[in-house]
N, C-alpha and C positions, 0 to 999 in steps of 0.2 A: 159731552162733548168736552177736550183739552183745548185751551186757546190762551195767546196772549196775541194784547193788540199794543205795537211799539211806539205810538203816539197818541197824543190826546185829541179828540174828533175837531172840528171845528165847527161855527156854528151854520146848521144846514146839513151838515154831514152827520154820517153815522159810521161806527167799525162794522160791517153784518159777518156775523159766526156760520149762520146755517139761515135758506132760505128757502120756502119752498110753496109756490105761488103759480102766477097767471103767466111770469116774466113779463109782463107790460109793464106795469108799475103806470104812478098817474092815475087819474081821475077813474073810476071803475073797478080800480085795482082787486085784488082778492092775493091774501098768502099769512102763513104764518114765517115770522122772521124771530130772528134771537139773534141781537146787536149790543153792542157798544153805543154809548151817545144817544140821545132821540131829540135833534133840532138844537141841538144848545152843547157846551162844550161841558159836560156833564161826562163822567168815565162808570155809571154804571151801567149793568147789563140787564136788558129789556126783553122780555118773550110778549110779543106782541101777535093777536088773532086779528087780519082785516077781513072782513067776509064782503058776499057782492056788495058793489058799488059803496065801497071804503067805511061801510060798517064798524065797529069798533067795539064785538061784545068782549073786548078781555084783552086786557093791558096788564103787567105789573113788571116792576124792578127791583132790583136788591137794595134799593137804598144807600146802599154804604157805595163811596166811590174803590173802585179799583186802579190799581197802578200799573201805568204801561210798562213794559217790558217783563211782568211778572204771567207766570204760567199756573193760568187755573183750570180747575174741572169744573162742569156746571150741567145742571139735569133739568129737567122739566120731567112733573110725572102728573098725566092727569086721568082720572079712574070715572067713567060712568055711573051711576049708581043702579041696581041690576032693577029691571022691571021700572023703572022712574019714569020720568020725563026728560025730553031729549036735551042733553047737554048740562042737565043737571048731575051734579056728582060731587070731586073735588079736583084741586091742581094744586102745585107745590112746587118750588126750586129750591133745588142743594146748590151750593157752592162750595167747591173743596169738602164734600162729602157731607156737610152739616144742613139741616134744613135753613133756609131763610125764611126766619119766624118773623124778621120784621120786615117782610117786601109789603114795598108800598103798591094799592094798585090804583090805575087810573083810570080803567073802565073794568064793568067784573066785579068779581070777587072771587075768594076761596071756595066758594059753592060751585063754581061754574066749571063745566066742563068740556069747551070748545078745543078742537084740536082738529089733524088732518081731516076729517070726514066734513067740517064745513066750510073748508076752503072751494068756493065756486068753479074753479076752473083748471084744478093744478094739473101743469105737466111742464115744472121744471125744477131742480132740487139744487140750490147751487151753496159752495160753501165758500167764506172769503167774499162773495158778493152778494147783489141785493137792491135792492129799491129803498129808501127813504117814502114808504107809504105812499102819499098822496104828488110825489115829485118824481115824475119818470123820468132820472138820471141815474144809469146803474153807478150804484157806491161800492168800493171795493176796501177789503182789509190790509191794513199793514202791519203784518203777523202773522201767528198759523192759526190752523184749525187740525186737529188730530184725531182719531178714534170717537168717531162719529157712530153712536147705534139709534137705532131706531125699533122699541119693540113691540110686539102684540099685547103684553102684556104689562100693566105697571107695575113698578119697581116699590118694596117696602125703604125704609129709612136705612135700615141694616144693611140690607145689599147694596144702596148709593153708597154707605160710606164702607161696605169691605172692598166693591171695586177701586174707590179713589183709593183706600190702605193699599191696597194688591198692584195697583198700576204706578202709586205717585213716584217712587225711587226710578221706575223704568223710564217715563217722560221726562223728570229731571236728567236724568243723566240724556237722552236721547236730545233733547232741547236746550240743553247747558250754552252759553252763552260765553 
């Protein structure tokens, strides 16, 4: 997904980019959320899975602060091992076409394959709107989200990089300030 956030989140707020979940937030929620910020005023990008009743099997962030007003591309790739145990495989994040090799895991690790199937009661998909996990208050993005794709198969690093390079100029032109 392509995105831009225009200000720094304040304490206990986030800038949600993509939300897939139950739509209720608060205790007992279940969601996959891609967001800027995470309980404080940082500007890293997070990918967090919260399963039924607030269990967090996976959460990683970019470790590097992003700059408000800049245009970014972010991709998450999850691949389960064939014939393996459920939720075992790989996951990674890509920022501006490059793998985030220094991403920081707060929960889980790079060998976890939690994704859409792990959301207990998913019936809401939002762009630029979401919940801060246990707080049942809708949060909104001050910025933009563009070209969101969910694919049935994982892309490799070369495909992510090629997509980023092929769309970068068009996105920058479309969203120039």
